[in-house]
GUGUDREN-847335 format. One record per atom (N, C-alpha, C, O): x, y, z; residue in one letter. Coordinates in steps of 0.02 Angstrom, whole numbers, padded with zeros to 5 digits, always signed. Example, Ala and Ser with C-alpha at 12.3 -4.5 7.8 and 13.67 -1.06 7.14 Angstrom:
<recs>
+00660-00284+00390A+00615-00225+00390A+00660-00165+00390A+00712-00166+00423A+00642-00112+00354S+00684-00053+00357S+00645+00002+00394S+00670+00057+00402S
</recs>
This chain:
<recs>
-00161-08468-01824M-00123-08420-01786M-00150-08350-01802M-00160-08333-01861M-00163-08310-01751K-00189-08243-01761K-00132-08193-01764K-00088-08194-01721K-00133-08151-01814T-00082-08099-01821T-00115-08031-01814T-00164-08017-01848T-00089-07990-01769E-00116-07923-01758E-00065-07871-01777E-00004-07882-01770E-00089-07815-01802T-00045-07759-01818T-00049-07709-01762T-00103-07692-01738T+00009-07684-01740L+00010-07634-01688L-00011-07567-01716L+00009-07549-01772L-00051-07530-01679T-00069-07463-01700T-00013-07415-01680T+00034-07435-01646T-00019-07352-01700E+00033-07303-01686E+00046-07293-01611E+00102-07279-01591E-00005-07300-01570N+00001-07288-01498N+00020-07351-01459N+00030-07347-01398N+00026-07408-01491Q+00043-07470-01456Q+00116-07489-01471Q+00142-07475-01525Q+00146-07522-01423T+00213-07549-01435T+00214-07619-01407T+00176-07637-01363T+00258-07659-01434L+00270-07726-01410L+00305-07722-01343L+00351-07682-01335L+00284-07761-01294V+00314-07760-01228V+00390-07771-01235V+00411-07821-01265V+00429-07726-01208G+00502-07730-01214G+00528-07704-01280G+00589-07701-01291G+00483-07685-01325G+00504-07660-01391G+00512-07585-01391G+00493-07551-01343G+00540-07560-01445W+00550-07488-01452W+00487-07455-01480W+00454-07484-01524W+00471-07397-01455S+00414-07358-01481S+00435-07328-01548S+00494-07323-01563S+00386-07307-01588P+00404-07269-01648P+00434-07202-01628P+00423-07178-01573P+00473-07172-01673Y+00501-07106-01659Y+00444-07055-01658Y+00400-07055-01701Y+00445-07011-01607T+00394-06959-01598T+00428-06894-01579T+00488-06892-01565T+00389-06840-01578A+00414-06776-01555A+00430-06780-01480A+00400-06819-01444A+00478-06740-01458L+00499-06740-01388L+00447-06705-01345L+00416-06656-01365L+00438-06732-01284T+00398-06698-01234T+00446-06657-01190T+00507-06662-01198T+00419-06618-01145A+00461-06580-01099A+00502-06627-01055A+00560-06612-01040A+00473-06683-01035E+00509-06732-00994E+00566-06765-01033E+00620-06776-01006E+00554-06781-01098D+00607-06809-01140D+00665-06760-01145D+00723-06780-01140D+00649-06697-01155R+00701-06645-01162R+00741-06639-01097R+00802-06629-01099R+00707-06644-01040K+00741-06641-00975K+00790-06699-00968K+00846-06689-00945K+00769-06759-00987V+00813-06818-00984V+00874-06807-01029V+00930-06821-01008V+00863-06784-01090F+00917-06772-01137F+00967-06721-01110F+01027-06732-01110F+00941-06665-01086D+00984-06611-01060D+01025-06635-01000D+01084-06619-00994D+00994-06672-00955E+01029-06696-00895E+01084-06746-00914E+01139-06743-00886E+01069-06790-00960A+01118-06842-00979A+01177-06814-01020A+01232-06839-01015A+01165-06762-01059T+01217-06735-01103T+01251-06673-01075T+01291-06642-01109T+01236-06655-01014A+01263-06593-00984A+01339-06590-00985A+01367-06535-00992A+01374-06646-00980G+01447-06645-00977G+01481-06654-01044G+01543-06652-01048G+01443-06662-01098L+01474-06673-01164L+01502-06607-01191L+01470-06555-01186L+01562-06611-01219V+01593-06552-01250V+01614-06570-01321V+01626-06628-01337V+01620-06518-01362G+01643-06528-01431G+01586-06528-01480G+01575-06478-01514G+01550-06583-01485V+01495-06588-01533V+01430-06564-01500V+01416-06581-01442V+01392-06525-01536K+01327-06501-01512K+01273-06547-01541K+01270-06557-01601K+01231-06574-01498Y+01176-06618-01519Y+01110-06583-01507Y+01096-06560-01452Y+01068-06580-01559A+01002-06549-01555A+00950-06604-01568A+00941-06624-01625A+00917-06629-01516P+00870-06684-01525P+00809-06663-01566P+00780-06610-01555P+00789-06706-01612Q+00732-06694-01656Q+00674-06741-01640Q+00616-06720-01638Q+00689-06805-01630L+00639-06857-01617L+00665-06904-01563L+00725-06906-01549L+00619-06942-01532V+00639-06989-01480V+00600-07054-01488V+00542-07054-01506V+00634-07110-01473S+00604-07176-01469S+00622-07203-01400S+00677-07191-01375S+00575-07240-01369K+00587-07264-01301K+00575-07339-01295K+00536-07368-01333K+00609-07369-01247Q+00601-07439-01231Q+00599-07444-01155Q+00647-07425-01121Q+00544-07470-01128V+00538-07478-01056V+00567-07545-01035V+00545-07597-01059V+00616-07542-00991V+00649-07602-00964V+00651-07591-00888V+00601-07570-00859V+00706-07604-00855A+00715-07588-00784A+00737-07515-00781A+00791-07499-00757A+00694-07472-00805G+00708-07402-00817G+00684-07388-00888G+00639-07422-00913G+00714-07338-00921V+00694-07322-00989V+00757-07311-01032V+00802-07274-01013V+00758-07344-01090N+00809-07331-01141N+00780-07280-01188N+00722-07284-01207N+00821-07231-01207Y+00800-07179-01254Y+00847-07181-01314Y+00907-07192-01306Y+00820-07169-01373R+00859-07157-01433R+00836-07090-01460R+00781-07083-01486R+00880-07040-01453F+00864-06973-01478F+00895-06965-01546F+00956-06970-01553F+00854-06951-01597K+00879-06937-01664K+00895-06862-01664K+00852-06820-01654K+00959-06847-01677C+00983-06778-01669C+01016-06752-01733C+01039-06790-01775C+01017-06685-01738E+01061-06652-01785E+01124-06636-01745E+01120-06609-01690E+01181-06653-01772A+01244-06643-01737A+01288-06595-01777A+01287-06594-01839A+01326-06554-01741S+01372-06508-01773S+01430-06495-01725S+01425-06507-01665S+01485-06470-01754M+01542-06453-01713M+01561-06380-01729M+01602-06367-01773M+01531-06334-01692P+01545-06263-01705P+01619-06248-01700P+01653-06278-01657P+01646-06204-01740P+01613-06158-01785P+01600-06186-01855P+01578-06149-01899P+01614-06249-01867S+01602-06280-01932S+01528-06278-01951S+01485-06282-01907S+01515-06271-02015M+01446-06271-02039M+01421-06341-02058M+01364-06349-02080M+01463-06392-02049V+01445-06460-02066V+01395-06487-02014V+01406-06482-01954V+01341-06516-02039V+01289-06544-01996V+01277-06616-02017V+01275-06631-02077V+01269-06662-01969W+01254-06731-01984W+01202-06757-01935W+01188-06723-01885W+01175-06815-01949E+01127-06846-01903E+01163-06895-01858E+01212-06926-01877E+01136-06901-01798A+01165-06949-01750A+01109-06974-01704A+01058-06941-01694A+01119-07034-01677I+01075-07061-01626I+01112-07058-01560I+01167-07086-01554I+01083-07024-01511V+01112-07021-01444V+01071-07069-01402V+01012-07059-01391V+01104-07122-01377E+01071-07173-01336E+01081-07156-01262E+01138-07147-01240E+01026-07153-01226I+01027-07135-01155I+00988-07187-01116I+00937-07212-01139I+01013-07204-01057F+00978-07250-01012F+00963-07213-00947F+01007-07182-00918F+00901-07218-00923Q+00882-07191-00859Q+00858-07248-00815Q+00801-07271-00822Q+00901-07272-00768P+00880-07325-00722P+00824-07299-00677P+00818-07239-00666P+00784-07344-00650L+00730-07324-00605L+00758-07284-00546L+00803-07307-00511L+00731-07224-00536G+00749-07183-00479G+00820-07154-00481G+00844-07129-00430G+00854-07157-00539Q+00922-07131-00544Q+00928-07083-00602Q+00882-07075-00642Q+00986-07050-00605K+00998-07001-00658K+01012-07036-00725K+01042-07089-00727K+00989-07006-00780P+01003-07034-00846P+01075-07023-00865P+01108-06976-00842P+01101-07067-00909H+01169-07060-00933H+01175-07085-01005H+01137-07129-01026H+01222-07056-01042V+01233-07075-01112V+01268-07143-01113V+01318-07154-01078V+01242-07189-01154V+01273-07254-01161V+01304-07264-01230V+01343-07310-01240V+01287-07220-01277G+01316-07226-01343G+01294-07171-01389G+01240-07142-01381G+01336-07155-01438I+01319-07107-01490I+01338-07137-01557I+01395-07159-01566I+01291-07139-01603I+01301-07169-01669I+01293-07116-01722I+01240-07085-01728I+01345-07105-01761R+01341-07058-01817R+01307-07093-01875R+01326-07148-01894R+01256-07061-01903L+01219-07091-01959L+01247-07067-02025L+01222-07087-02078L
</recs>
């Protein structure tokens, strides 16, 4: 049986990519999906993607609730169906 190691630029089909810096397009998806959220402020730092019937995103964020100085990490999960607007499907506090 042959075993291969994936390089940094390769992903397993249907698998999640490694976390990377956000592109302008990633930021646009995040901003559009989180536009209606109130209360907690999420600042995306890194993103991981999974291509399915659209794209699943996991944004690793710094989260805070102004005016409090407390900051924590969170994963904001977003799904963008093919040809449709992205939407938040879950938020996990780390």
